[in-house]
C-alpha positions in Angstrom: -10.1 8.4 -4.2 -8.8 5.9 -7.6 -5.6 3.8 -5.9 -2.7 3.5 -8.1 -1.6 -0.2 -7.9 1.7 1.0 -8.3 1.2 4.2 -6.6 4.1 5.7 -5.5 5.0 8.7 -2.6 8.7 10.3 -2.0 9.1 12.6 0.9 11.6 15.1 -0.6 12.1 16.4 3.7 12.8 12.8 5.5 16.4 12.6 5.8 16.2 9.4 2.9 17.4 9.8 -0.7 14.4 9.9 -3.0 16.6 7.4 -5.3 16.5 5.0 -2.1 12.6 5.7 -1.6 11.6 4.2 -5.1 14.2 1.6 -4.6 13.2 0.7 -1.2 9.1 1.1 -1.9 9.4 -1.1 -5.8 11.0 -4.1 -3.3 7.7 -3.9 -1.0 5.8 -4.5 -3.5 8.3 -7.6 -5.7 8.3 -8.9 -1.7 5.0 -8.1 -1.6 3.7 -9.6 -4.5 2.4 -6.1 -5.9 4.5 -6.4 -8.3 4.9 -9.8 -10.2 7.5 -11.4 -12.1 6.6 -9.8 -16.3 5.0 -6.4 -14.4 6.4 -3.2 -16.2 7.3 -0.1 -14.0 6.5 2.9 -15.2 9.0 5.2 -18.2 11.6 7.1 -16.2 9.9 9.9 -17.3 6.6 9.3 -16.1 8.0 8.1 -12.5 10.1 11.9 -12.9 6.7 13.5 -14.2 4.1 11.9 -11.7 6.5 12.1 -8.9 8.1 15.5 -9.8 11.4 14.5 -9.1 14.4 14.8 -11.6 14.8 12.1 -14.5 18.2 11.5 -13.6 17.2 10.3 -9.9 14.4 7.6 -11.2 17.2 6.6 -13.8 19.2 6.2 -10.6 16.8 4.0 -8.5 16.0 2.2 -11.7 20.2 1.2 -12.4 20.9 0.3 -9.0 17.8 -2.0 -9.2 18.8 -3.8 -12.0 22.1 -3.5 -11.3 20.9 -5.8 -8.2 18.7 -8.1 -10.3 15.4 -6.5 -8.3 14.6 -5.5 -12.7 15.9 -5.8 -15.5 15.3 -3.5 -18.6 13.1 -5.0 -21.7 14.7 -4.2 -24.4 12.6 -1.3 -26.7 10.0 -1.4 -23.7 11.6 -0.3 -20.3 12.0 -1.9 -17.4 9.9 -4.9 -15.4 10.6 -7.3 -12.9 12.9 -10.5 -14.0 10.5 -13.6 -15.2 12.9 -16.0 -13.9 14.0 -15.3 -10.5 17.3 -15.6 -8.6 18.0 -16.2 -4.5 18.9 -12.9 -2.6 17.1 -10.7 -4.6 13.5 -9.4 -3.8 11.5 -11.6 -5.9 13.0 -14.6 -5.2 11.4 -14.1 -1.6 8.2 -13.4 -1.1 8.0 -12.0 2.6 5.0 -13.2 5.3 3.0 -10.8 6.5 5.3 -11.0 9.4 8.3 -10.1 7.7 5.7 -7.4 6.6 5.2 -5.6 9.9 8.7 -6.2 10.8 9.2 -4.1 7.7 6.8 -1.4 8.8 7.8 -1.4 12.1 10.5 1.8 11.8 7.7 4.0 10.1 4.4 3.0 12.5 7.1 3.9 15.9 8.2 7.3 14.0 4.3 7.8 13.9 3.4 6.9 17.9 6.8 9.4 18.4 5.1 12.3 16.3 1.8 11.3 17.7 2.7 11.3 21.3 4.5 15.3 20.1 1.3 16.3 18.5 -0.1 15.1 22.0 -2.7 12.8 19.9 -4.0 9.7 22.0 -4.1 6.5 21.1 -7.4 6.8 19.4 -7.0 10.2 17.8 -4.0 8.7 15.8 -5.3 5.5 15.0 -8.7 7.6 13.4 -6.0 9.4 11.0 -4.0 6.4 10.0 -7.7 4.4 9.0 -8.7 7.5 6.7 -5.3 6.5 5.3 -6.2 3.2 4.5 -9.9 4.0 3.3 -8.3 7.0 0.9 -6.7 3.9 -0.6 -8.9 1.0 -0.7 -10.0 0.6 -4.4 
């Protein structure tokens, strides 16, 4: 599987609004450095088509990120990570590995709970995680 460096995924049944999932993913990519100053985001139309969601959902995510200063509109081109860094925004704080691991912990806790519910062993669970990670390698 070819890995797209700007890979987004939404879970419509997660209980978290899709626009919020997109916002969280964009902020995570900025804080990890996967999205750097000046990098462009997919157009609203392109993102909506790829994720099979309503364009207004993507537009709402982009508008809120723009209002928060995490991304900016470049006239005639689309949305991008700002070139100038202002404190308090995702791009101003490149998270450490420890901080990024802390952000991942709630998801890992959900995974561990579901694995227990499915009566999977630690090794069986790790096997699934390793398989998914290998699929994402470039």
